[in-house]
VEXDREN-25073 format. One line per field, with one value per residue: residue number from 1; chain; x, y, z of N, C-alpha, C in turn. Coordinates in nm, 2 decimals, padded with zeros to 4 digits. Each point is the difference from the previous one (the first is absolute). Example, Ala and Ser with C-alpha at 12.3 -4.5 7.8 and 13.67 -1.06 7.14 Angstrom:
! VEXDREN-25073
i c(1 / 2);
ch c(A / A);
nx c(01.32 / -00.04);
ny c(-00.57 / 00.11);
nz c(00.78 / -00.07);
cax c(-00.09 / 00.09);
cay c(00.12 / 00.11);
caz c(00.00 / 00.00);
cx c(00.09 / -00.08);
cy c(00.12 / 00.11);
cz c(00.00 / 00.08);
! end
This chain:
! VEXDREN-25073
i c(1 / 2 / 3 / 4 / 5 / 6 / 7 / 8 / 9 / 10 / 11 / 12 / 13 / 14 / 15 / 16 / 17 / 18 / 19 / 20 / 21 / 22 / 23 / 24 / 25 / 26 / 27 / 28 / 29 / 30 / 31 / 32 / 33 / 34 / 35 / 36 / 37 / 38 / 39 / 40 / 41 / 42 / 43 / 44 / 45 / 46 / 47 / 48 / 49 / 50 / 51 / 52 / 53 / 54 / 55 / 56 / 57 / 58 / 59 / 60 / 61 / 62 / 63 / 64 / 65 / 66 / 67 / 68 / 69 / 70 / 71 / 72 / 73 / 74 / 75 / 76 / 77 / 78 / 79 / 80 / 81 / 82 / 83 / 84 / 85 / 86 / 87 / 88 / 89 / 90 / 91 / 92 / 93 / 94 / 95 / 96 / 97 / 98 / 99 / 100 / 101 / 102 / 103 / 104 / 105 / 106 / 107 / 108 / 109 / 110 / 111 / 112 / 113 / 114 / 115 / 116 / 117 / 118 / 119 / 120 / 121 / 122 / 123 / 124 / 125 / 126 / 127 / 128 / 129 / 130 / 131 / 132 / 133 / 134 / 135 / 136 / 137 / 138 / 139 / 140 / 141 / 142 / 143 / 144 / 145 / 146 / 147 / 148 / 149 / 150 / 151 / 152 / 153 / 154 / 155 / 156 / 157 / 158 / 159 / 160 / 161 / 162 / 163 / 164 / 165 / 166 / 167 / 168 / 169 / 170 / 171 / 172 / 173 / 174 / 175 / 176 / 177 / 178 / 179 / 180 / 181 / 182 / 183 / 184 / 185);
ch c(A / A / A / A / A / A / A / A / A / A / A / A / A / A / A / A / A / A / A / A / A / A / A / A / A / A / A / A / A / A / A / A / A / A / A / A / A / A / A / A / A / A / A / A / A / A / A / A / A / A / A / A / A / A / A / A / A / A / A / A / A / A / A / A / A / A / A / A / A / A / A / A / A / A / A / A / A / A / A / A / A / A / A / A / A / A / A / A / A / A / A / A / A / A / A / A / A / A / A / A / A / A / A / A / A / A / A / A / A / A / A / A / A / A / A / A / A / A / A / A / A / A / A / A / A / A / A / A / A / A / A / A / A / A / A / A / A / A / A / A / A / A / A / A / A / A / A / A / A / A / A / A / A / A / A / A / A / A / A / A / A / A / A / A / A / A / A / A / A / A / A / A / A / A / A / A / A / A / A / A / A / A / A / A / A);
nx c(00.08 / -00.04 / 00.02 / 00.11 / 00.01 / -00.02 / 00.08 / 00.07 / -00.01 / 00.02 / -00.04 / -00.11 / 00.06 / 00.03 / -00.05 / 00.12 / 00.04 / 00.07 / 00.04 / 00.11 / -00.07 / -00.08 / 00.10 / 00.07 / -00.11 / -00.01 / 00.13 / -00.01 / -00.11 / 00.05 / -00.04 / -00.09 / 00.10 / -00.08 / 00.13 / -00.06 / 00.10 / -00.12 / 00.00 / -00.09 / 00.09 / -00.01 / 00.12 / -00.03 / 00.12 / -00.02 / 00.06 / -00.07 / 00.03 / -00.13 / -00.05 / -00.09 / -00.07 / -00.03 / -00.13 / 00.01 / 00.01 / 00.11 / -00.01 / -00.13 / 00.03 / -00.13 / 00.04 / -00.13 / 00.10 / -00.01 / -00.09 / 00.08 / -00.01 / 00.06 / 00.02 / 00.11 / 00.01 / 00.11 / -00.02 / 00.13 / -00.03 / 00.08 / -00.04 / -00.12 / -00.03 / -00.07 / -00.02 / 00.01 / -00.12 / 00.00 / -00.13 / 00.04 / 00.05 / 00.12 / -00.01 / 00.06 / 00.10 / -00.04 / 00.03 / -00.04 / -00.12 / -00.01 / -00.04 / -00.10 / 00.06 / -00.09 / 00.03 / -00.06 / -00.13 / -00.04 / -00.12 / -00.02 / -00.11 / -00.03 / -00.08 / -00.05 / 00.00 / -00.05 / 00.08 / 00.05 / -00.02 / 00.11 / -00.09 / 00.03 / 00.07 / -00.10 / 00.11 / -00.08 / 00.11 / -00.09 / 00.02 / -00.07 / 00.07 / -00.03 / 00.08 / 00.10 / 00.07 / 00.08 / 00.05 / 00.11 / -00.08 / -00.02 / -00.12 / 00.00 / -00.12 / -00.01 / 00.03 / -00.06 / 00.07 / -00.07 / 00.05 / 00.10 / -00.01 / 00.01 / -00.07 / 00.10 / 00.00 / -00.08 / 00.08 / -00.10 / 00.05 / -00.04 / 00.11 / 00.02 / 00.10 / 00.10 / -00.02 / 00.04 / 00.11 / 00.03 / 00.13 / 00.00 / 00.00 / -00.08 / -00.09 / -00.05 / -00.10 / -00.03 / -00.10 / -00.10 / 00.04 / 00.04 / -00.13 / 00.05 / 00.08 / 00.08 / -00.01 / 00.10 / -00.01);
ny c(-00.12 / 00.10 / 00.03 / 00.05 / -00.09 / -00.09 / 00.08 / -00.01 / -00.13 / -00.05 / -00.07 / -00.01 / 00.11 / -00.07 / -00.11 / -00.05 / -00.06 / -00.12 / -00.04 / 00.06 / 00.10 / 00.00 / -00.02 / 00.08 / 00.08 / -00.03 / 00.02 / 00.11 / 00.01 / -00.09 / 00.11 / -00.07 / -00.01 / 00.10 / 00.02 / 00.01 / -00.08 / -00.05 / 00.11 / 00.04 / 00.06 / 00.11 / 00.03 / 00.03 / 00.01 / 00.12 / -00.05 / 00.09 / 00.13 / -00.02 / 00.06 / -00.02 / -00.09 / 00.13 / 00.03 / -00.06 / 00.13 / -00.02 / 00.13 / 00.01 / -00.06 / 00.00 / -00.04 / 00.03 / -00.04 / 00.13 / 00.06 / -00.06 / -00.11 / 00.09 / -00.11 / 00.05 / -00.02 / 00.07 / -00.01 / -00.04 / 00.06 / 00.09 / -00.02 / 00.01 / 00.08 / -00.05 / 00.13 / -00.05 / 00.04 / 00.06 / 00.01 / -00.02 / -00.08 / 00.02 / -00.13 / 00.03 / -00.07 / -00.03 / -00.11 / 00.04 / 00.04 / -00.11 / 00.07 / -00.07 / -00.09 / -00.03 / -00.11 / -00.08 / 00.02 / -00.08 / 00.02 / -00.06 / -00.02 / 00.03 / -00.10 / 00.11 / -00.03 / 00.11 / -00.04 / 00.13 / 00.06 / -00.07 / -00.05 / -00.10 / -00.06 / -00.07 / -00.06 / -00.01 / -00.07 / -00.08 / -00.05 / 00.08 / 00.07 / 00.13 / 00.07 / 00.08 / -00.01 / 00.08 / 00.04 / 00.07 / 00.06 / -00.13 / -00.04 / -00.12 / -00.06 / -00.05 / -00.13 / -00.02 / -00.10 / -00.04 / -00.13 / 00.04 / 00.01 / -00.13 / 00.05 / 00.01 / 00.13 / -00.03 / 00.05 / 00.05 / 00.00 / 00.09 / -00.07 / 00.01 / 00.06 / -00.08 / 00.09 / 00.08 / 00.03 / 00.13 / -00.02 / -00.01 / 00.10 / -00.07 / 00.10 / -00.08 / 00.06 / -00.04 / 00.01 / 00.07 / 00.10 / -00.08 / 00.01 / 00.01 / -00.09 / 00.11 / -00.04 / 00.09 / 00.08);
nz c(00.00 / -00.08 / 00.14 / -00.05 / -00.09 / 00.10 / 00.07 / -00.12 / -00.04 / 00.12 / 00.11 / -00.07 / -00.01 / 00.11 / -00.06 / 00.03 / -00.11 / -00.02 / -00.12 / 00.03 / 00.06 / -00.11 / -00.08 / 00.08 / 00.00 / -00.13 / -00.02 / 00.08 / -00.07 / -00.08 / -00.06 / -00.06 / -00.08 / -00.03 / -00.02 / -00.12 / -00.04 / 00.02 / 00.07 / -00.09 / -00.07 / 00.08 / -00.06 / -00.12 / -00.04 / -00.06 / -00.10 / -00.08 / 00.04 / 00.04 / -00.10 / 00.10 / -00.07 / 00.02 / -00.01 / 00.12 / -00.01 / 00.06 / 00.00 / 00.04 / 00.11 / 00.03 / 00.12 / 00.00 / 00.08 / 00.03 / 00.08 / 00.09 / -00.07 / -00.07 / -00.07 / -00.05 / -00.13 / -00.02 / -00.13 / 00.01 / -00.12 / 00.05 / 00.13 / -00.06 / 00.10 / 00.10 / 00.03 / 00.12 / 00.01 / 00.12 / -00.04 / -00.13 / 00.09 / -00.04 / -00.03 / 00.12 / -00.05 / 00.12 / -00.06 / -00.12 / 00.04 / -00.07 / -00.10 / 00.05 / -00.08 / -00.10 / -00.05 / 00.08 / -00.03 / 00.09 / -00.05 / 00.11 / -00.07 / 00.13 / 00.06 / 00.07 / 00.13 / 00.04 / 00.09 / 00.03 / 00.12 / 00.01 / -00.09 / 00.08 / -00.10 / -00.05 / -00.05 / -00.11 / 00.04 / 00.05 / -00.12 / -00.08 / -00.09 / -00.02 / -00.09 / 00.03 / -00.11 / 00.07 / -00.12 / 00.01 / 00.09 / 00.01 / -00.03 / 00.05 / -00.04 / 00.13 / 00.03 / 00.12 / 00.06 / 00.11 / 00.00 / 00.09 / 00.13 / -00.03 / -00.09 / -00.09 / -00.01 / -00.09 / -00.09 / -00.07 / -00.12 / -00.09 / -00.04 / 00.13 / -00.05 / 00.06 / 00.10 / -00.09 / 00.07 / 00.00 / -00.01 / 00.13 / 00.09 / 00.07 / -00.01 / 00.10 / -00.06 / 00.12 / -00.09 / 00.06 / -00.08 / -00.10 / 00.00 / 00.13 / -00.06 / 00.00 / -00.13 / -00.01 / -00.10);
cax c(-00.08 / 00.06 / -00.10 / 00.00 / -00.09 / -00.13 / -00.06 / -00.03 / -00.10 / -00.08 / 00.07 / -00.02 / 00.10 / 00.13 / 00.07 / 00.09 / 00.07 / 00.07 / -00.02 / 00.10 / -00.06 / -00.11 / 00.06 / 00.06 / -00.12 / -00.06 / 00.10 / 00.01 / -00.13 / -00.06 / -00.11 / 00.03 / 00.02 / -00.11 / 00.05 / -00.03 / 00.06 / -00.09 / -00.07 / 00.05 / 00.03 / -00.11 / 00.00 / 00.11 / 00.07 / 00.04 / 00.14 / 00.03 / -00.11 / -00.11 / -00.11 / -00.11 / -00.09 / -00.12 / -00.04 / -00.02 / 00.11 / 00.01 / 00.11 / -00.04 / -00.09 / -00.05 / -00.06 / -00.05 / -00.03 / -00.10 / -00.01 / 00.12 / 00.12 / -00.01 / 00.13 / 00.01 / 00.12 / 00.03 / 00.09 / 00.11 / 00.03 / 00.15 / 00.05 / -00.10 / -00.04 / -00.11 / 00.03 / -00.12 / -00.04 / -00.11 / -00.07 / 00.07 / 00.14 / 00.09 / 00.02 / 00.14 / 00.06 / 00.06 / 00.14 / 00.10 / -00.06 / -00.03 / -00.14 / -00.02 / -00.03 / -00.02 / -00.01 / -00.13 / -00.11 / -00.12 / -00.12 / -00.08 / -00.14 / -00.05 / -00.11 / 00.04 / -00.11 / 00.03 / -00.05 / -00.02 / -00.01 / 00.14 / 00.03 / 00.07 / -00.06 / 00.02 / 00.03 / -00.01 / 00.11 / -00.02 / -00.10 / 00.06 / -00.05 / 00.07 / 00.10 / 00.08 / 00.14 / 00.04 / 00.14 / 00.05 / -00.10 / -00.12 / -00.08 / -00.08 / -00.08 / 00.06 / -00.08 / 00.08 / -00.07 / 00.07 / -00.09 / -00.01 / 00.09 / 00.14 / 00.05 / 00.03 / -00.09 / 00.04 / -00.03 / -00.02 / -00.03 / -00.14 / -00.02 / 00.00 / 00.14 / 00.07 / 00.04 / 00.14 / 00.03 / 00.13 / 00.09 / 00.01 / -00.09 / -00.15 / -00.08 / -00.13 / -00.11 / -00.12 / -00.10 / -00.13 / -00.09 / 00.09 / -00.07 / 00.03 / 00.14 / 00.01 / 00.12 / -00.02 / 00.12);
cay c(00.12 / 00.13 / 00.07 / 00.14 / 00.00 / -00.02 / 00.13 / 00.10 / -00.04 / -00.11 / -00.13 / -00.10 / 00.03 / 00.02 / -00.13 / -00.02 / -00.13 / -00.03 / -00.14 / -00.08 / -00.02 / -00.09 / -00.13 / -00.03 / -00.02 / -00.13 / -00.11 / -00.01 / -00.01 / -00.13 / 00.01 / -00.06 / 00.09 / -00.01 / 00.01 / -00.12 / 00.01 / -00.04 / 00.12 / 00.06 / 00.14 / 00.08 / 00.08 / -00.02 / 00.13 / 00.02 / 00.00 / 00.14 / 00.09 / -00.02 / 00.09 / -00.08 / 00.05 / 00.05 / 00.14 / 00.07 / 00.07 / -00.01 / 00.09 / 00.05 / -00.10 / 00.04 / -00.11 / 00.06 / -00.10 / 00.06 / 00.15 / 00.06 / -00.07 / -00.01 / -00.03 / 00.02 / -00.04 / 00.08 / -00.07 / 00.07 / -00.07 / -00.01 / -00.12 / -00.11 / -00.04 / 00.08 / 00.05 / -00.01 / 00.11 / -00.03 / 00.13 / 00.11 / 00.02 / -00.11 / -00.11 / 00.00 / -00.11 / 00.06 / -00.05 / 00.07 / 00.13 / 00.01 / -00.01 / -00.14 / -00.02 / -00.14 / -00.03 / -00.06 / 00.01 / -00.09 / 00.03 / -00.12 / 00.03 / -00.11 / 00.04 / 00.03 / 00.04 / 00.05 / -00.10 / 00.05 / 00.14 / 00.05 / 00.00 / -00.12 / -00.06 / -00.14 / 00.01 / -00.13 / -00.02 / -00.13 / 00.02 / 00.05 / 00.13 / 00.07 / 00.09 / 00.07 / 00.01 / 00.13 / 00.00 / 00.08 / 00.09 / -00.07 / -00.08 / -00.10 / -00.08 / -00.13 / -00.08 / -00.07 / -00.12 / -00.05 / -00.11 / -00.02 / 00.09 / -00.06 / 00.00 / 00.14 / 00.06 / -00.02 / 00.12 / -00.03 / 00.11 / 00.00 / -00.12 / -00.12 / -00.04 / 00.05 / 00.14 / 00.04 / 00.14 / 00.04 / -00.02 / 00.12 / 00.00 / -00.01 / 00.04 / -00.06 / 00.06 / -00.08 / 00.11 / -00.06 / 00.03 / 00.04 / 00.10 / 00.13 / 00.04 / 00.09 / -00.02 / 00.10 / 00.06);
caz c(00.00 / 00.00 / 00.07 / -00.05 / -00.11 / 00.05 / 00.06 / -00.11 / -00.09 / 00.04 / 00.03 / -00.10 / -00.11 / 00.06 / 00.01 / -00.11 / 00.00 / -00.12 / -00.04 / 00.09 / 00.13 / -00.01 / -00.01 / 00.13 / 00.09 / -00.04 / 00.04 / 00.14 / 00.06 / -00.02 / -00.09 / -00.13 / -00.10 / -00.09 / -00.14 / -00.08 / -00.13 / -00.11 / -00.05 / -00.12 / 00.02 / 00.00 / -00.12 / -00.11 / -00.02 / -00.13 / -00.01 / -00.02 / 00.03 / -00.09 / 00.00 / -00.03 / -00.11 / 00.06 / -00.03 / 00.12 / 00.04 / 00.15 / 00.05 / 00.12 / 00.06 / 00.13 / 00.08 / 00.13 / 00.10 / 00.10 / -00.01 / 00.05 / -00.05 / -00.15 / -00.05 / -00.14 / -00.07 / -00.11 / -00.09 / -00.05 / -00.12 / -00.02 / 00.08 / -00.01 / 00.13 / 00.06 / 00.14 / 00.09 / 00.09 / 00.09 / 00.03 / -00.07 / 00.05 / -00.04 / 00.09 / 00.01 / 00.08 / 00.12 / 00.02 / -00.09 / -00.04 / -00.14 / -00.04 / -00.05 / -00.14 / -00.03 / -00.14 / -00.02 / 00.10 / -00.01 / 00.09 / 00.02 / 00.05 / 00.09 / 00.09 / 00.13 / 00.09 / 00.13 / 00.10 / 00.13 / 00.01 / -00.03 / -00.14 / -00.05 / -00.11 / -00.05 / -00.14 / -00.06 / -00.09 / -00.06 / -00.10 / -00.12 / -00.03 / -00.10 / 00.04 / -00.10 / 00.00 / -00.05 / -00.02 / -00.12 / -00.05 / -00.05 / 00.10 / -00.06 / 00.09 / 00.03 / 00.09 / 00.10 / 00.05 / 00.11 / 00.03 / 00.14 / 00.07 / -00.01 / -00.14 / -00.04 / -00.10 / -00.14 / -00.08 / -00.14 / -00.09 / -00.05 / -00.09 / 00.09 / 00.01 / 00.12 / -00.02 / -00.02 / 00.04 / -00.01 / 00.12 / 00.09 / 00.11 / -00.03 / 00.11 / -00.01 / 00.08 / 00.02 / 00.01 / 00.00 / -00.11 / -00.10 / -00.08 / 00.06 / -00.04 / -00.11 / -00.08 / -00.11 / -00.05);
cx c(00.09 / -00.10 / 00.00 / -00.10 / -00.15 / -00.06 / -00.04 / -00.12 / -00.08 / 00.08 / -00.01 / 00.10 / 00.14 / 00.08 / 00.09 / 00.06 / 00.08 / -00.02 / 00.10 / -00.06 / -00.11 / 00.05 / 00.05 / -00.11 / -00.06 / 00.09 / 00.00 / -00.13 / -00.06 / -00.12 / 00.05 / 00.02 / -00.11 / 00.04 / -00.03 / 00.06 / -00.08 / -00.08 / 00.07 / 00.04 / -00.12 / -00.02 / 00.10 / 00.06 / 00.04 / 00.16 / 00.06 / -00.12 / -00.10 / -00.11 / -00.13 / -00.09 / -00.13 / -00.03 / -00.02 / 00.13 / 00.00 / 00.12 / -00.03 / -00.10 / -00.03 / -00.08 / -00.06 / -00.04 / -00.10 / -00.01 / 00.13 / 00.13 / -00.02 / 00.15 / 00.00 / 00.14 / 00.01 / 00.11 / 00.11 / 00.04 / 00.15 / 00.06 / -00.09 / -00.03 / -00.12 / 00.05 / -00.12 / -00.02 / -00.11 / -00.06 / 00.08 / 00.14 / 00.09 / 00.01 / 00.15 / 00.05 / 00.07 / 00.15 / 00.10 / -00.05 / -00.03 / -00.15 / -00.03 / -00.05 / -00.01 / -00.01 / -00.15 / -00.09 / -00.10 / -00.10 / -00.09 / -00.13 / -00.05 / -00.12 / 00.06 / -00.12 / 00.06 / -00.06 / -00.02 / 00.00 / 00.13 / 00.03 / 00.08 / -00.08 / 00.03 / 00.02 / 00.00 / 00.11 / -00.01 / -00.12 / 00.06 / -00.07 / 00.08 / 00.10 / 00.06 / 00.15 / 00.04 / 00.16 / 00.03 / -00.11 / -00.12 / -00.07 / -00.07 / -00.08 / 00.06 / -00.11 / 00.09 / -00.09 / 00.09 / -00.10 / -00.02 / 00.10 / 00.15 / 00.05 / 00.03 / -00.10 / 00.05 / -00.05 / -00.01 / -00.02 / -00.15 / -00.03 / 00.00 / 00.14 / 00.06 / 00.05 / 00.15 / 00.01 / 00.14 / 00.08 / 00.00 / -00.10 / -00.14 / -00.08 / -00.14 / -00.10 / -00.12 / -00.11 / -00.14 / -00.10 / 00.09 / -00.06 / 00.02 / 00.15 / -00.01 / 00.13 / -00.01 / 00.14 / 00.05);
cy c(00.12 / 00.09 / 00.15 / 00.01 / -00.03 / 00.12 / 00.10 / -00.05 / -00.12 / -00.13 / -00.10 / 00.02 / 00.00 / -00.13 / -00.02 / -00.14 / -00.01 / -00.14 / -00.09 / -00.02 / -00.09 / -00.15 / -00.05 / -00.04 / -00.14 / -00.12 / -00.01 / -00.03 / -00.14 / 00.00 / -00.07 / 00.10 / -00.02 / 00.00 / -00.13 / 00.02 / -00.04 / 00.12 / 00.05 / 00.15 / 00.09 / 00.08 / -00.06 / 00.14 / 00.01 / 00.01 / 00.14 / 00.08 / 00.00 / 00.10 / -00.08 / 00.06 / 00.03 / 00.14 / 00.08 / 00.07 / 00.01 / 00.08 / 00.05 / -00.10 / 00.05 / -00.12 / 00.06 / -00.11 / 00.04 / 00.15 / 00.07 / -00.06 / -00.02 / -00.02 / 00.03 / -00.04 / 00.09 / -00.06 / 00.10 / -00.07 / -00.01 / -00.12 / -00.12 / -00.06 / 00.09 / 00.04 / 00.00 / 00.12 / -00.05 / 00.14 / 00.12 / 00.03 / -00.11 / -00.10 / -00.03 / -00.12 / 00.06 / -00.05 / 00.08 / 00.13 / 00.01 / -00.02 / -00.14 / 00.00 / -00.15 / -00.01 / -00.04 / 00.03 / -00.10 / 00.04 / -00.12 / 00.04 / -00.11 / 00.06 / 00.03 / 00.05 / 00.06 / -00.09 / 00.05 / 00.15 / 00.07 / 00.01 / -00.11 / -00.07 / -00.15 / 00.01 / -00.14 / -00.02 / -00.14 / 00.01 / 00.04 / 00.14 / 00.07 / 00.09 / 00.07 / -00.03 / 00.13 / 00.00 / 00.09 / 00.09 / -00.06 / -00.08 / -00.11 / -00.07 / -00.13 / -00.07 / -00.06 / -00.11 / -00.05 / -00.11 / -00.02 / 00.10 / -00.05 / -00.01 / 00.14 / 00.06 / -00.02 / 00.12 / -00.04 / 00.12 / -00.01 / -00.12 / -00.13 / -00.06 / 00.05 / 00.14 / 00.01 / 00.15 / 00.04 / -00.02 / 00.14 / -00.01 / 00.00 / 00.03 / -00.06 / 00.07 / -00.09 / 00.10 / -00.06 / 00.04 / 00.06 / 00.11 / 00.14 / 00.04 / 00.08 / -00.02 / 00.09 / 00.05 / 00.12);
cz c(00.00 / 00.07 / -00.03 / -00.12 / 00.04 / 00.06 / -00.11 / -00.08 / 00.04 / 00.02 / -00.11 / -00.12 / 00.05 / 00.02 / -00.13 / 00.02 / -00.12 / -00.03 / 00.09 / 00.14 / -00.01 / -00.01 / 00.13 / 00.09 / -00.03 / 00.05 / 00.15 / 00.08 / 00.00 / -00.09 / -00.13 / -00.11 / -00.11 / -00.15 / -00.07 / -00.13 / -00.11 / -00.05 / -00.13 / 00.03 / -00.01 / -00.14 / -00.10 / -00.01 / -00.15 / 00.00 / -00.01 / 00.04 / -00.11 / 00.02 / -00.03 / -00.11 / 00.06 / -00.05 / 00.13 / 00.05 / 00.16 / 00.04 / 00.14 / 00.06 / 00.14 / 00.06 / 00.13 / 00.10 / 00.10 / -00.03 / 00.03 / -00.05 / -00.15 / -00.05 / -00.15 / -00.05 / -00.12 / -00.09 / -00.04 / -00.13 / -00.03 / 00.07 / -00.02 / 00.13 / 00.05 / 00.14 / 00.08 / 00.09 / 00.10 / 00.04 / -00.06 / 00.05 / -00.05 / 00.11 / 00.00 / 00.09 / 00.12 / 00.02 / -00.09 / -00.05 / -00.15 / -00.03 / -00.05 / -00.14 / -00.03 / -00.16 / -00.04 / 00.11 / -00.03 / 00.09 / 00.00 / 00.06 / 00.08 / 00.08 / 00.13 / 00.08 / 00.13 / 00.11 / 00.14 / 00.00 / -00.02 / -00.14 / -00.06 / -00.10 / -00.01 / -00.15 / -00.06 / -00.10 / -00.07 / -00.10 / -00.13 / -00.03 / -00.11 / 00.06 / -00.11 / 00.01 / -00.07 / -00.01 / -00.12 / -00.06 / -00.06 / 00.11 / -00.08 / 00.11 / 00.02 / 00.09 / 00.11 / 00.06 / 00.12 / 00.06 / 00.15 / 00.07 / -00.01 / -00.14 / -00.05 / -00.09 / -00.14 / -00.08 / -00.15 / -00.08 / -00.05 / -00.09 / 00.08 / 00.01 / 00.13 / -00.03 / -00.02 / 00.04 / -00.03 / 00.12 / 00.07 / 00.11 / -00.04 / 00.13 / -00.03 / 00.09 / 00.01 / 00.03 / -00.02 / -00.11 / -00.11 / -00.09 / 00.06 / -00.02 / -00.12 / -00.07 / -00.12 / -00.05 / 00.08);
! end
């Protein structure tokens, strides 16, 4: 926990870990390692940077998670990345003070329900639904499927083929109504 960060923006946003710490915790706890080598990879990757074939221009993406938490991504065509903003302010990595940027954005449309007076939500991640893949200034419709809590999410393009994406950082937004996402030039 980073309690200084917790005091600034909330306890729920103050936990950090690393893959090394997670692996050590698994080894030292007696918990069975859930890794299953029989899983197919989540994505295929293009060998070279690829511009998806789509008429949907995606240079400005707005994801209104709530009335007070609006995330947006602005495309930089020179660097071919999206810069992330939170409520119109640059989202900055507190470790290195750099503006967060990603190559790909996936928006996964799911059902959500508020379950208590605190606003906590139950999110349906098992099932299937629609979404968007956004990369290099373009957007395409995609589908997702997850058979159980113990299976990985599978991603498909609009033709039913395993989703291919560009190499680089990918930000996945799990969102409850993709029709409220604004994708524009």
